N, C-alpha and C positions, 0 to 999 in steps of 0.2 A: 643591525642587531636588534632593532626595536621590535621587529615582527616576531622575535623569539619569546617575548614576554607573553604571559598567559592571557592578559587582556590589554590590547594595544590598538590604537586608532591610527589609520593612515592619513595622508593629506586630504583625502576626500571625506573624512569622517566615518569611514567604514571600519568595522572590526576585522582585522586581518585573519584572526583565528576562525571567524565564522566563514570567511571565504575559503580557508583551507578545509574546513569541515564540509562545506558544500562540494568542493572539488573531490574530496574523498568519497562522499555519497555518490557522486556521478560516476565513479569507477567501481561501485559495488554492485550487488545483485539487483536485477531488474524487479521493481515492485510496481504493480498496476492496481488501480482502483476504479470501479465503475458504479454509478448510482442511477437507478431508474425508479419509476413510480411503483415497480413491483418488487424491488429488493436491491441490496447492495452486495458487491462482490469484491474480494481481494485476491489477487494472484501474485505469487512470488516465484521467480526463477531462482531457486535456492541451490545453485550449483556447488558441488563439493569442492571445486577448485577455489571457491571464494571463502567459505566458512569452515570447511573441514567435515569429515564424515562423522565426527562425534556430536554434531548438532542435529537433532532429530526434527526440530520444528522451529520456525521463526515467526509463527503466528500464535498469539496468546489471547485466551479468553479472559476477560476481566470479570464479567458476570454473564448471565444468560442473554443479555441484550447488547453487549458491547464487546468488540474484538479489536485488537491492536496488532499491527505488523510494522516492521521497519527494516531499513537497509542502511548499511554503514558499519560503524563499529559495534560489534556484538555486545561487548561489555557495557558500553553506554546504553544500549537498548535495554539490557537487563535491569539497569538502574531505573530507567523510566517505567518499565513494566512493574517493578516492585513498588514504585511510588503510586502508580495508577491503582494497583490493587489495594494498597493501604488507604488511599483516599476513598475508594469505593466502599471498603469495609467500615471505615470511620463514619461515612455518611449514613450507611445503613444502621450502624449501632446508635447513632445520635437521633435519627429521625424515623427509623423503622420502615424505610422504603428504599427502593433502588435509586442510585444516583442517576441523574439525567445525563445524556450524552454531551450536551452543550456545556453543562456545568463541569463535567470531568475534563473536557477540552480546555476550558479556561484555567482550571487548576493546574493542568499539565503545562500549558503554555507559560504561565507565571513561573512555575518551577524551572522550566528549561531556560527562560529568559534571565532568571537570577544568576545563572552560571555564565552569563556574558558580562556581568558588571561587578562581580566580587573578586577580590584579590585572592590568589592562591588556588584558583580553580580555572578550568578552561571550558569553553562551550562544548556541548555534546556533539560528537561526530556521527550523528544519525538523523535521518528524517523518518517520520512515522505517518502511517495512515490509520484512521479509526473509522470503523463502521458501527452504526447503532441505529436507534430509532428515536425520533422526537415527535412533537405534536403534528408535524406534517407528513410523518411516515418515515421510511428508511432514509438515512443520511450518511454522507461520506465527508470526513474532514482530513486535512493534512496539517502537520506541524513541521516547520523548518528548524534547522539547528539554532537559529536566532530566537526561536520562541514565537514567531508569528504563525497564526493559524488562519485557515479559510475553509469554507464549505464549497465542495466541488461536485460536478457530475462525472468528470473524467480527471484522473490524476495519475502521475507516474514519477518514479524516482529511479536512480541507478543507471547502470550502463544501458545505452541505447534507448533511454526513456523518451528522448525527443522523437526518434523514429517511430517508437511504439505509439506515442500519442497521435502522431500524424496518421498512422495506420488506423487507429481507432476512430479518429474524428471523421474519416471518410466513410466508415461503415457502421458506426454506432448509432443507435436510435434510443431516445429517452423512453420509448414505449416497449423496449425489450423486456422480456421476462428474465428470470435468473438464469435459466438454461441458455438462452441466447447470449447473454453477457459472458457466461463461462466459456461457451464455445468460441466466441470471438476473441476472448482473452488468450485462450490456448493457441488459436491460430496466429495471433499476434506474436506470442513468444516463440512459436515454432518458426515463423517466417523471418522474424527480425533478429532473434538471438543467434549467436554463432555456436551455441552449445546444444547438443542433441536434447530434444524435448522428450522426457520420459516421466513416469510416475515417481522416479527417484529424485528428480530435481525440480519438480513443480509442486507447490503447495497452494491450496485453494480454501478459502473460507467465504461463507455467504450468510446473509440474513434471510431466514426462511419466511414463509407466508404468515406464520404465527409469531413473527418478530423475535425469533430465537436464533442464536448463532449456531451454525453448523460448519464442521470442517470435513472436507473430503478425505477419505482413506485412499491409500495407494492403489488399491484394486479399482475403485470407482474412477480415479483419475485416469488410469491406464485404459479402462473401458471407454471413457470419453474421448481420449486421444485416438484410439483405434476407430471409433465411430466417425469422428470429424474428418479423418484422413482416409476413409474408405474410398474406393474408386467411385462408388455411386455419389457420395457427397462432393467429391472433387469435380466430377462431371456436372453435377447440379450447379455448383458455384461458377464453373466455366461458362455454362449455358446462360446463366443469369447475367453475368458480366458482359457476355457477347450481346445479349438483347439490349442491355442498357447502353452500351457503346453505339449500337446501331440506331437507337432512338435519339441519341444525342447528336449524331452526325447528320 
């Protein structure tokens, strides 16, 4: 009965509710993030069977330079998004400039971590990815249900995320441009996910060259899918893989 408490530790010193939250996230929609020297990309397999047709988007713009997406419990994600926008507006009101990505990450991680140590509340059942820009250029961060955060080049949450990351690690390059990252992400979701990949269940956001957040429309996503899986592109990838295998042998 102890693990039914909102905040409880097991014999190993772990918060059991955080373990439950991570398990729920692992069964939710697939969320992928990639960061290169040319830009950052977020791709979400937002299948209607997981969140319902009433949800139009699961990617949220905080300001022109910061974007957040998450997977897990949708209601919990909305609370985090509301807090992020409040922190960004408060910072701009007090200091007259945009909040930095790293500072917003720290604020959100503290906020999420507070829900693991207070009575009467439970940890958030969602994991989030944030893309933005810092002094070194485009950046990608992740925050777990426990409030821990890290900066990554490749990251994934949700169903089949382990298989997706293995797929990306074999093919991804840090010198990719934004288009290459998006094409690779769509291929990954298409080949790994059990759900048909269409513009209806894929959402894409990226950091453009002028360091502004852009979100793909459905028509642009569908055009990208058709181009990636055209017979010419499929043959080109087959020939490239064949040559690489021959050189390795």
